[in-house]
C-alpha positions in Angstrom: -8.7 33.2 -7.9 -11.0 30.3 -6.7 -9.0 28.3 -4.2 -9.8 24.7 -3.3 -8.8 23.4 0.1 -7.9 19.9 -1.1 -7.7 18.6 -4.7 -7.6 14.9 -5.2 -6.1 13.6 -8.5 -7.8 10.2 -9.4 -11.2 8.9 -8.6 -10.5 5.2 -8.3 -10.4 3.4 -5.0 -7.6 5.6 -3.6 -9.3 8.8 -4.5 -12.7 7.8 -3.2 -11.2 6.6 0.1 -9.4 10.0 0.4 -12.5 11.9 -0.3 -14.4 10.0 2.3 -11.7 10.7 4.9 -11.6 14.4 4.0 -15.4 14.8 4.3 -15.1 13.3 7.9 -12.7 16.2 8.7 -15.2 18.7 7.3 -13.1 19.3 4.1 -15.0 19.5 0.8 -12.5 18.1 -1.8 -12.6 18.3 -5.5 -11.7 15.0 -7.2 -10.4 15.0 -10.8 -10.7 11.8 -12.8 -9.2 11.5 -16.3 -11.7 8.8 -17.3 -15.4 9.0 -17.8 -16.4 7.3 -14.6 -15.2 7.3 -10.9 -14.0 3.7 -11.1 -10.3 4.0 -11.7 -8.6 1.4 -13.8 -10.9 -1.5 -12.8 -13.0 -1.4 -16.1 -9.8 -1.9 -18.1 -8.4 -4.9 -16.2 -8.7 -8.4 -17.9 -12.2 -9.6 -18.0 -11.8 -12.7 -15.8 -10.0 -11.0 -13.0 -11.0 -12.3 -9.6 -9.9 -10.7 -6.3 -7.7 -12.8 -4.1 -9.4 -11.2 -1.0 -13.0 -12.0 0.0 -15.6 -9.4 -0.2 -15.6 -8.7 3.5 -11.9 -7.7 3.2 -12.3 -5.7 -0.1 -14.3 -2.7 1.0 -13.7 1.0 1.3 -14.5 2.9 4.6 -18.2 3.6 5.1 -19.6 1.1 2.6 -19.4 -2.7 3.0 -19.0 -4.8 -0.1 -22.5 -6.2 -0.8 -23.4 -9.9 -0.9 -21.8 -12.9 0.6 -18.7 -11.7 2.5 -16.8 -14.9 1.9 -17.0 -14.8 -1.9 -14.2 -13.5 -4.1 -15.6 -10.7 -6.3 -15.0 -10.4 -10.0 -13.8 -7.3 -11.8 -17.2 -6.1 -12.9 -18.5 -6.4 -9.3 -15.7 -4.1 -8.1 -16.7 -1.6 -10.9 -20.3 -1.6 -9.7 -19.2 -1.3 -6.1 -17.0 1.7 -6.8 -19.8 3.3 -8.7 -22.0 2.9 -5.7 -19.4 4.4 -3.4 -19.1 7.4 -5.7 -22.9 7.9 -5.8 -23.1 7.9 -2.0 -20.1 10.1 -1.5 -20.8 13.8 -0.9 -18.0 15.1 -3.0 -17.4 17.1 -6.1 -16.2 14.4 -8.6 -15.2 15.8 -12.0 -14.7 13.1 -14.7 -13.0 13.8 -18.0 -10.4 16.0 -16.2 -6.9 14.8 -17.2 -4.2 16.4 -15.1 -1.0 17.0 -17.1 1.1 19.0 -14.6 1.2 20.5 -11.1 3.2 23.5 -10.0 3.7 25.1 -6.6 4.4 28.6 -5.6 3.9 30.7 -2.5 2.0 27.9 -0.8 -0.5 27.3 -3.7 -0.7 24.4 -6.1 -1.6 25.1 -9.7 -3.0 22.1 -11.4 -3.0 22.1 -15.2 -5.5 20.1 -17.3 -5.2 18.7 -20.7 -7.8 21.1 -22.1 -5.8 24.1 -21.0 -7.7 25.0 -17.9 -6.0 25.4 -14.5 -7.2 24.9 -10.9 -5.7 26.1 -7.7 -5.5 24.4 -4.3 -4.0 24.7 -0.9 -3.3 20.9 -0.7 -3.1 18.1 -3.3 -3.4 14.3 -2.9 -2.1 12.2 -5.8 -4.2 9.0 -5.9 -3.6 7.8 -9.4 -2.2 4.3 -8.8 0.0 2.8 -11.5 -2.2 1.2 -14.2 -1.2 3.9 -16.8 2.5 3.2 -16.0 3.1 -0.5 -16.6 6.6 -1.7 -15.9 8.3 -3.2 -18.9 11.7 -4.7 -18.0 14.6 -4.4 -20.4 14.6 -8.1 -21.5 17.2 -9.0 -24.1 15.6 -8.9 -27.6 12.2 -7.7 -26.4 12.2 -4.6 -28.5 13.0 -6.5 -31.7 10.7 -9.5 -31.1 8.6 -10.0 -34.2 5.7 -11.5 -32.3 3.1 -9.8 -30.2 4.3 -8.1 -27.0 1.8 -6.7 -24.5 1.7 -5.9 -20.9 -0.9 -7.5 -18.6 -2.6 -4.0 -18.5 -3.4 -4.5 -22.2 -4.6 -8.1 -21.9 -8.4 -8.6 -21.8 -9.3 -12.2 -22.7 -7.7 -15.5 -23.9 -9.6 -16.1 -27.2 -7.3 -14.0 -29.5 -4.4 -16.3 -28.5 -6.1 -19.5 -29.4 -3.7 -22.1 -30.8 -0.6 -19.8 -30.2 2.6 -20.3 -28.3 2.5 -17.8 -25.5 5.1 -16.9 -22.8 3.9 -15.0 -19.7 6.7 -13.2 -17.8 6.1 -12.8 -14.1 5.3 -14.9 -11.0 2.7 -12.9 -9.2 -1.1 -13.5 -8.8 -2.0 -11.8 -12.1 0.7 -13.6 -14.1 -0.4 -17.1 -12.9 -4.1 -16.2 -13.2 -3.6 -15.0 -16.8 -1.3 -17.9 -17.7 -3.7 -20.5 -16.4 -6.6 -19.0 -18.2 -4.6 -18.8 -21.5 -3.5 -22.4 -21.1 -7.1 -23.5 -21.9 -6.7 -22.0 -25.4 -3.0 -21.9 -26.1 0.4 -23.6 -25.3 1.6 -21.4 -22.4 4.7 -21.1 -20.3 5.0 -18.8 -17.3 8.6 -17.8 -16.7 10.4 -16.2 -13.7 13.9 -15.3 -12.6 13.4 -17.2 -9.3 11.1 -19.9 -8.0 7.4 -19.8 -8.6 6.1 -19.6 -5.1 2.6 -20.4 -3.8 0.9 -19.6 -0.5 -2.2 -21.3 0.8 -5.2 -19.0 0.3 -7.2 -20.6 3.2 -4.8 -21.8 5.9 -6.6 -23.7 8.7 -9.9 -23.2 6.8 -9.9 -19.4 7.0 -8.9 -17.0 4.2 -5.4 -15.6 4.6 -6.8 -12.1 4.9 -8.6 -13.2 8.1 -5.2 -14.1 9.6 -3.7 -10.8 8.3 -6.4 -8.9 10.1 -6.4 -10.8 13.5 -2.6 -10.7 13.8 -2.4 -7.0 12.8 0.0 -7.8 10.0 -2.3 -6.3 7.4 -1.9 -2.8 8.8 1.7 -3.1 10.2 3.7 0.0 9.2 6.5 -1.9 7.5 6.6 0.1 4.2 9.1 2.7 5.5 11.6 0.0 6.2 11.6 -1.5 2.7 14.2 -0.5 0.1 12.6 -2.7 -2.5 9.0 -4.2 -2.5 9.2 -7.9 -1.5 8.1 -10.6 -3.9 4.7 -11.8 -3.0 3.8 -15.5 -3.6 0.7 -16.5 -5.5 -2.3 -17.1 -3.3 -3.7 -20.5 -4.2 -6.4 -22.9 -3.1 -4.5 -25.6 -4.9 -5.9 -24.8 -8.4 -2.9 -23.0 -9.7 -0.3 -25.3 -8.3 -2.1 -28.2 -9.9 -2.3 -26.5 -13.2 1.4 -25.8 -13.3 2.2 -29.3 -12.1 0.1 -30.6 -15.1 2.0 -28.3 -17.5 -1.0 -26.1 -18.2 0.8 -23.7 -18.0 4.3 -25.0 -17.5 7.0 -23.1 -15.6 10.5 -22.4 -16.8 13.4 -20.2 -15.7 13.6 -16.8 -17.4 14.6 -17.0 -21.1 18.0 -15.7 -22.1 16.9 -13.8 -25.2 14.3 -13.2 -27.8 15.6 -13.4 -31.4 13.2 -12.5 -34.2 10.2 -14.7 -33.5 12.2 -17.2 -31.4 12.7 -17.5 -27.7 16.0 -18.9 -26.3 15.8 -20.7 -23.0 18.5 -21.0 -20.4 19.0 -24.7 -21.2 20.2 -23.8 -24.7 17.0 -24.8 -26.5 15.0 -22.4 -28.6 11.6 -22.3 -30.2 9.2 -20.2 -32.1 6.8 -18.0 -30.0 3.8 -16.0 -31.0 3.3 -13.7 -28.0 5.0 -12.5 -24.9 2.8 -11.1 -22.1 4.5 -9.0 -19.4 2.8 -9.5 -16.0 5.6 -7.5 -14.5 3.7 -5.0 -12.4 3.4 -1.2 -12.4 5.2 1.9 -11.2 3.6 5.0 -9.7 1.8 7.0 -12.4 3.0 10.4 -11.2 4.6 12.1 -14.3 2.3 15.1 -13.8 4.3 15.9 -10.6 7.6 16.2 -12.5 7.8 20.0 -12.2 7.5 19.8 -8.4 10.8 17.9 -8.2 9.4 15.4 -5.7 10.2 12.2 -7.6 13.4 10.2 -7.5 15.2 8.9 -10.6 12.8 5.9 -10.7 9.7 8.0 -10.6 9.0 7.1 -6.9 8.0 9.9 -4.5 10.0 10.1 -1.3 7.5 10.3 1.5 6.8 9.7 5.2 3.6 7.7 5.7 2.1 9.2 2.5 3.2 12.8 2.9 5.9 14.2 0.6 9.1 14.7 2.4 10.1 17.7 0.3 6.9 19.7 -0.1 4.3 20.5 2.5 0.7 20.1 1.5 1.3 17.2 -1.0 0.1 13.7 -0.1 -0.2 10.3 -1.7 -2.7 7.4 -1.4 -2.5 4.1 -3.2 1.2 3.6 -3.5 2.4 0.0 -3.3 3.7 -0.6 0.2 3.1 3.1 1.0 2.8 2.1 4.7 1.7 -1.6 4.8 1.3 -4.7 2.7 -2.3 -3.6 2.0 -1.6 0.0 1.0 -2.5 -0.4 -2.6 -5.6 -2.5 -2.1 -9.2 -1.9 -1.7 -9.0 -2.8 2.0 -5.9 -0.8 2.7 -6.3 2.6 1.0 -8.8 3.8 3.6 -6.3 3.5 6.5 -3.7 5.4 4.5 -6.2 8.0 3.4 -7.3 8.6 7.0 -3.7 9.0 8.2 -2.7 11.6 5.6 -6.0 13.4 5.9 -5.4 14.1 9.6 -2.1 15.7 8.7 -3.4 17.7 5.8 -6.3 18.9 7.9 -3.8 20.2 10.5 -1.8 21.8 7.8 -4.8 23.6 6.4 -5.7 24.7 9.9 -2.2 26.2 10.5 -2.4 28.0 7.1 -5.7 29.5 8.2 -4.4 30.5 11.6 -1.6 32.4 10.0 -4.0 34.1 7.6 -2.3 32.7 4.5 -4.4 32.9 1.4 
């Protein structure tokens, strides 16, 4: 049986950062990617997506983001950047390898692929993010709504909604970015359960991520103390607040129900709607770990700084708030990858010292 020291599932930003950290520890990982390129979900995000962090704060370890460090890169620039990272990474990246399940017995992980093959490893790192597991809240009438319902993960461009009545559910960066873009083509409302909150993107003339870095807040280990991820305000230079103030899009409290093709608002009014877009975030895409019994009832993995609490040799990179506010971002995955890699390297060393496998 061929035995891999560390197998990384996912070759997006989290998997590439993990592979870089493993190579620094002298470990030759195998990285499995379900897609056809080591770029994670980035090619499938909506076309106009722009990072809310400047290029200088949007890089993986070992390779700065090219070009002007103060600009805000677009989606396709990130795709090109990740492709460059993979090209320069001395690692065995295998695309078209969709993992369907993982089992563990006698200190060995058995990884099952969609084509029926299996691989065996001493340690495994789950770095698959959440794009394939979009969160769809149980909103009243959503399942029977006769208009179009799609998650932000399925949204690409505004033109198909031209002239329509569209409601965007959610108050985060993506929700407001999508709603503002759509408002140039359609009549759009962004709706939230609470207030729509904005934070200045460039306080005192410097990008917010500069202040996160110099204060240490970006890497502060606050994740372990959170029972629920906090609501993050929309980062704004003033553009989005002005658009909402002008009613393009407008903002309303969450609707009370969907009924046929109509939407019922909390003030008692109702109107016809053509489409509802759920910009409601994601959950960890870790169904392939179900057989390991390491997920809670919500599909989240109990862990300590990225290492599974119930199973030695299993790690995670790229979970939202895994350790810090930047854990699921381009700039943060490298820190988390380095941390779990040190521990996994020690674990592999102890296995070898005891002559196991």
